N, C-alpha and C positions, 0 to 999 in steps of 0.2 A: 539422514539429517547430519549436517556437518558442524552444528553448534547448538547452543542452548535453545530449547524448544518448549512446546506446550507440556511435554512430559517430564523432562529432566534437563539438567545442565550437562551439555556435552554431546558427543556424536552417538549415532545409533540408527535404527531402522524402525519404521512404523508401517503397519498394514491395516487397511480397512476391510472388514468383512461385512458385506451388505446383506440385509434380509431380502430375499427374492421369493415371493410366494410360490412360483413355479418350481423352485428348487428347495423344498422344505429342509433338505439335509444340510443346507448352508446356514440355517438359522443358528447363530452362536449362543446356545443356551449355556447355563452355568457349568454343566459337565464338559461341554466343548471348550469353554474358556479355561477350565482347570487343566484339561489335557494340553491345550495350546501352550499355556504357561510352562507346564512340565516339560514339554518338548523343547522349548527354548533352553531351559536348564540343561537338558540332555545334550543338545547340540553344543552349547558352550563348553561342557565338560569334554566332549569329543574333540573339539577344536583347540582346547587349551586356552580359551578366552577367560578373562577374569569375570567374577560375578559382578553384577551391577543392577541398576534399576530395571524392573519389568513393570510396565504400567498398562492396565486395562481400562478403557473408557467404554462403558455401555451407553448407547444413545438410541434414539427412536428409529434410526435406519440400520442399526446393527451394532457392531462393536469395533473398537480399535485396540490393537496391541502394539506397544512400542517397547523396545529394549535397548539399553546401552550396548555399544559394540565398538571395537577398535577403529580408529579413524582411518587406518590404512586397509580395512577389509569390509567396507560398507556395502559393496555390491554382494559380497558373500552373505552379509547380514540380511539383505533383502531375500536372498534365496533361502536362508535359514528360516525366516519368518513365514515364507510361503509353504515350505515343507512342514513346519510346525503346525500350521493351520490344517493343511490337507491331511496330515497324519492324524490330527485330532478328530477330523471329520470321518476318518476311515476311507478316504478316497484314494484311488490309485489309477494307473493308466487305463485300465478297463472301464473305469467310471467316467473318465474325462479323455476321450479320444483326441489325438493330436490334430491340429490344423496345420497342414504342411506349409501353407503360405505364410501364416503368422508365426509358427513355431516349428522350424525345420528339424529341431533336435529335441529329444525329450527333456523336460524339466526334472530336476532331482526329485520333486514331489511325486513323480510317476513310478518311482521304484520302491521296493521294500525298504524298511528302515535302515538295515545294515548297509545296503548299497547306497542309499541316499546319503548317509553319514560319511561313507567313504568318498563319495563324489564331493561333498561339502569340504572335506579335508583337502582334497586336491585343489578346489577353487580357492580356499583360504591360502594355501601355500603359494599358489600362482599370483594371488593379488597382494600378498603381504609385502610391505616396503619398510623393512627395519631401519633403513637409513633415515627415512622420513620421520618415523617415530622418535628416533634418537635426536633429530634436529628439533622437533617440536618440544621435546623434554629439555633440551639445552636452551632453547629460546625462553621457555618458562623460567628456567633457573636464572637466566640473565635478565629477566624482567622485560623482554622484548616481544612485542606482538608478532605472531606468525600466522599466515593464512594460506592453507592448501586448497587446491581444487583438483579436478580430474587430470589436469595437465601440468601444473606447476606449483611451486611453493614460493611465497614471498615472505621475507623476514624484514621487520621494520616497516614503516609506513611513510608515504609521501616522499619528500625529498631525500630521505635517508634509506629508502627501501631498496632491497635487492631481490631479484626473482630468478629462480632456476627451474629448468624443466625437471619433471619427476624422474626422468631416466638419466639425468646428469647432476644429481644432487651432490654437494660437497660434503666432506667429513665435517663433523661439528667443530673440530679445532681449526678448520680452514676458513670459518666464517668470521668476518671482521666485526665482532660483537660490539666493540666500543663505538663503532661508527653508525650503528643501527638503533633506531628508537621509534616510538610511536608518535602520533600527532593527536592534538585535542580533537575529540569526536563528540558529536551529538547524534542520537538515534531518535527518529520521529515516527510516530504511528498515530492511528485514530481512524474513525470512519469518514470524517470530513475535515478539510483544512490542512491535510498533511503537506501538500506541495507548496501552498502559500507560506506555511510556517517554515518549511525548509528553505525557501527562497529568502525569506526575511532573515533567518539566522545566517545564511551564507553572505548576505549583504552586510550584516553587522560585523561578521568576522573580517570581511574585506576592509570595512571602515576602521576596524581595530588594527589593521596593518598586516593581516595574514592572508596569504593566497589560499583561498578556500576552494574546495571541490565539493560537489554534492551529487547524489544519485536520487532519482525521482521517477515518477510515472511519465515524466516528459522527457527524460533523457539523462545524460551525464554531462556535467558542467564543471569547468575548471576556470577559476578567476573570471566568472561571468560569461564565459564562452562555451557554447555547446560543442562537445567533442563526439557525442553519439546521440542519435535520436531514437526514441522508442521507450517502452516501459522498462525501466531499470530500478524498480522499487524492491528488488530482492537481493539475495546474496551476490549474484554476479555483478550487479551494479556497485554494491558496496566494495567488493574486492577490487574492482577496476579503478574506482576512485582512489582507494587507499594505496594503489600501486603507481599512481601518477607521480612522476619525479618532481613536479613543481608544487605539489600540494603541501601546505603547512597546517591545515585544519580541514576537517571533513564533517559534513552533515549528511546523514544516511536515512533516506526514507525507507521505512519497513512496512510493507503492505501485508495484509492477511495471508495471501497465497504463499508468499515466500516464507513467512513465519511458520506456516503449517507444513510446507513441503520440505524445507531445508533448514529452518532454524536461523539463528543469528550468526553474524560474522564477528561483530565487535564483542569483546568481553571486558573492556576497560574504558568504557565511555565516560566522559565527564558529566554528561546529562542525558536522560531519556525523557522525552516529552510525549504524553498521550493527550491528544486534542479533545477527544470525545468518543463515545461508543453509541452507535445507533443501529437499528435493524437494517441489515444488508448482507448479502451473500449467504443466506441461510440455506442449509441442505447439502453443503459440500464438506467433505472431510469430517463428518460427524458433528458439525456445528449447526445447531437448530434453534438456538435461543440467544437473547441478548446476554445472558450470563455466560454462555459458552463463548460468544464473541469477545466479551470483556476479558476472559481468561487468555484468549489468543493475543489480544492487543497488549495485555500486561506482561507478556513474555519479555518485552523490552526492558523491564526492570532487571532482568538477569544479565543485561549487557553492561551494567554499571560497574565502574571501578569501586573499590572498597569505600572511597570517600566521594563517590559520585552523587548526583542529585536527581531524584525522580520528580518531574513536574507534571501535576495532574489538574484536571478541570474540576473546580469545586462546585460548578453548576450541574455536573453530571452525577446523578444519584448512584449509579452503578460504581463509578470510580471512587466516590466517597465511601461507599459501603465496603469495597474490597481493599481500600488503602491500608488498613491496620495489619492485614496479613502479608503485605508486600515488603515493608521496610520499616525501620524505626522512624518515628515522627521527625527526628532531626534531619533525616535524609530527604524528606518530601517538601517540595515547595508547591504552592497552590496559585491558581489564577481563576478569575471569575469576571463576569460583567460588572458586578458590584464589588468594589474593593472590600467592603465589610464582610461579605460572604467568604471571600478568600482568606481574609485576616483571621476570622474565627477558627479556621482550620489549623493555623500554625503561624510562626513568626515570619516566615518567608512567604510573601504574597504579592500579587499584582492584580489590579483591577481599576475600575472607574469610580471616582469620587468627585462629585460636583463638576462633572463634565471633563475631568482631567484624568489621565492615566497615572496611577500612583504605584510605585514599587517599594516594597518594604523588605529590607535585608540588613543583616549586620546591625540590628537595632537602629537603623536609620531609614528615613523615608525619602524617596526621590520623586520629584515631579517630572514626568516624561512628556508633558505637553497636553494641549487641548485635543481631545479625541476628534472633534468635528473638523479640526484642521489637518488631520492625517489623511492623505489621499485615499488610502485603502478603505476607509470607513464611509466614503461617499457622504460627506457632511454629517457623519454620525448615524446614518440610516442603516448601514450594513452591520447588524449586530453580530453576525457570525464572524465577520472580519475583525470586529473589536475583540472578540474572544481569541481569534488567532493572534492578534497583535499582543494581547496580554500574555498569552502562553509563550510566544517567541521572546518577548522581553524578559520574562522570568528565566527562560532557558539561557538566553544570552548572558544574563548576569551570572548564572551558574558557570558559564564558560570563562568568566573573568573579564567580560567586556564592560567598560565603564558606563554608568548611566547616561552621561553626557553623549557618548557615542550612540547608544541605543536611541536616545531622543532625536538625535540628528538624522538617523536613518528613518525613523518613523515619520518625521516631518516631510520627507521627500519620496519615500518608497511608494510606488503606485502612481506617481504623477506621469510617468511614461509607460506606454503600453508594453514595452519590452521588459519592464520590471517584473510583471506577473502575468505572462502570456497565457491566455485561455482561462483566467480566473477573474471574474467580476470586472471585465473591461467594458468601458462605456464609450459610445460614439454619439455625437449630435450631428445628424445629417439633415441640415436645414431645419424643418419642423418635425422631424422624426427622430426618436431616441431608440438606440439599440444597446442591449445589454448582452454580453457573451460571458458564459461561465461554464464550469465543468459539471456541477450539479448532478451527480451521478446516482443519487438515490432520493427517496422521498424527503428525508430531512434536508438534504442539500437543495432540492427544488423548492421546498417550503421557504427556506431562507432567502433564496434568490427572488421568489415571487413577492416576499415581503418588501424587499428593496424596491422591486418594480412598482408595487402599489404606492410607495412613497414618492416615486418619480412621475407617476401617471398624471396626465393632464386631462383634457376633455375628450381625448381621442380613444381609439380602439386598442385592445390588447391582443397581440398575437404571440404564439408560442410554437416552438418546434419540440417534439417529444419522442424519445426513444429510450431504449435500455439495452444493456448487454444480454446476450442470450442465456447466460447461466443464472439469471435471477429466477426465483420461483414465481408462479402465477400470483401468489399472494403479494409479493413485492411489486409486481407489475400493477396490480390493482391499487396498491397503496400509492404508487406514483400517479396513476390516473386520478385518484381521489384528490390528491393535492392539486393537480392541474385544474380539474373542473371547479374546485372551490374558489379559484381565483377569478372565475367568470370570464374566461378569454372569449374573444369574438371569433377566433380561428386557431386551430391547432394543426400543424403539419406533422404527420406521423412519419417516422424515419427509421432506418437501420443505423446501427453503429458498425461500420465496416471493419475491414482488416481482420484481426484475430478476435473481434468482439462478438461474432455470431455465436460462438461457443456452444455448439450442439443444436442450435435451432436453425431452421431454414431461413434464407433471406426473405424478409417480409412477414415472418411469423410473429415477431414481437409487435410490429406495427399493426398487424391485423388484430391481435389480441387487445392492444390498447384501444384501437378504434371501436371494437365491439363493446369494451367496458365503458368508454365515453358515450357511446350511443345509448347504452342501458342507463347511464346517469342523466340522460335527457338532452344531450347535445345533438344538434342537427347534423345529418350526414353531409350537407353542403359546407359545414364549418370544419370538416375533418378530412382534408385532402391527404393523400398518401404520396410522399416523395421520398424514396428510400435513401437517396444520397444527401448527406447533411449539408453540403455546400450548395447543391441545387435547391434544397428546401429553403435555405436562407435567401437564395436568389429569388425564388417565387414569393417569399414573404416581403421582400423589398419591392417587388413589382406590384404587390397588392396594397402596400402601405399608402396612406394619405397623411396630409399634414395633421400633426397632433398625435399620431399613433405611437405606440411603444411596442417594440419587438424584443421578445425575450428568447435568447438563442443558446440553449445548452448544447454545445458542440463538443464531441468527445474524441473522435478518432483524430490523432495528431495531424496527419497529412491533410485531412479535410478542414480541420481548424485553421491550419496555415493559409489555406485558400480563402476561407471566410475572412480572416483577419486582413489579408492582402486586399480583398475586395472592399471591406469597410474602410480601411485606410485610404484607398484610392478614391472612394466616393467622398470621404470627408475632405481630402486634399483638393478635390476638384470643385467643391461647393455644390455637390449634387443635392437635388431636392425631390421630394416625392412626385411621381408622375413623369419624371425625365427618363430618358433612355438609360438602361443599365448596360455595362460592359458584358460581352458574351462570356459565359463561364468557361468555355473551352479556352479562350485566351487567358483567363485568370488562373487556370490550374490544370489544363489538360483533361477536363471533365469529359466523360462519355456523354452521349446525347441524353437530355433530361428524361427521367422516369415519368411516364404519363401519370397525372393525378387521377384519383378516382372521383 
């Protein structure tokens, strides 16, 4: 971990020890945990590393141990952690034979303690980069942010940043310190609404006159233009944006996975925004409950500068409960659907009062406009986007953006599909309505279907449904429960392609969801399986009749782009239900359609 994380502020290494019934000796009981911790102390002494935090987290699937380690020797730190656990368990090479394909050379944990420590000293000496450590110390002394990775070090951010390869670092006195500085930064996390909030903040920064860059699950963007596609909601995306030579302000989406695996990049952000916390991604990295997940999301509070602002959702009981332990009340600003709820939490607040978005700060109140007139709210029906707007407005004010500028952006943002691609986009195709959204968990789908019910006329409701493979069976059942509660007439079951299968076979999630929906009483004829998201959308359009509403949670970015292009083309051509549809091969190089069940 290269930055502040779930365990401590700073760099280090974490290791998960999982309980496996077939290997009872791997169960990390209290005695094992004590020896594991003692072995880390012993290795630190042997390597000459300073003392620092050692944190043990016991959880239902095992235990985690994380310890602080030098930033220039983190790979050695992972070896230390593995040796410390194996030695605590009393395992050696004879107990764990080598797999020559996966591990062509013995790990240090296969040797006796003296030999293992000798090898760890050699690894540490080979990995150590004293020049890097000296430069990081000098950057701290000069008050200039610095960001190392496996290949390079950047000092300063955005338009003043300089980057050097790790094998060609300058001496500290050769760095032009006076020319290097940081840029205003916001860090955004939460279970839902992250990308919409990031895009809103970036648009407000641009309206404020700053060239903004942002990292997100949808890619890397500078001044409104995408420079890289893909999921960049972790440290790689943050560093890449902060190294862009034209960037004057940055908004960094920080998802759960990056926070757990690598920690934070920023440590001097002007604002950190937590949109909400809901059940999702349980079972990975020792995170098994809403409380666990909240602690992960709230790591972003450690990204704040000394005078930074933490923006929290006053409608989220977990965030309200945990807030007192995070920061002084003066550093927290609140948002909520109801302004009164936010205002009771503190003097800085944003929410809805009498149909208008109100922001309170600096002992002043600002009217940001009629909520129903803001395009993102779909005439006030999209409650989750109202919350996203309130949180982004509060964060924007903490960044120094004038209320008038915030109001201007809210009055127009979302009127064009390109403003918020893949998030609550709406098309009117003759007499058929289509809603496209990310809706990647049960709460997200519930919010989307609530919007859909408000738009529904006398026609039928259709839905496409799928999930990433790393979700638990319980999370899949929760998604199916939300779907069936909306009483759809048909649900297409799909995969999320690309990297989203995550340990499950193609079609496995769709089959599980189908079985769950059948058990809930839906007819098999109403549950076709079409694994490709774009082809499933095509089939739903072919099925549609006048008055129908199609709800399209599409997740894999490349397939979403195909779906958006198709819907844009149909709307532009005046297509109506029952007319011929363009071939999907022409629309996006699709493989032949997957047969429906």
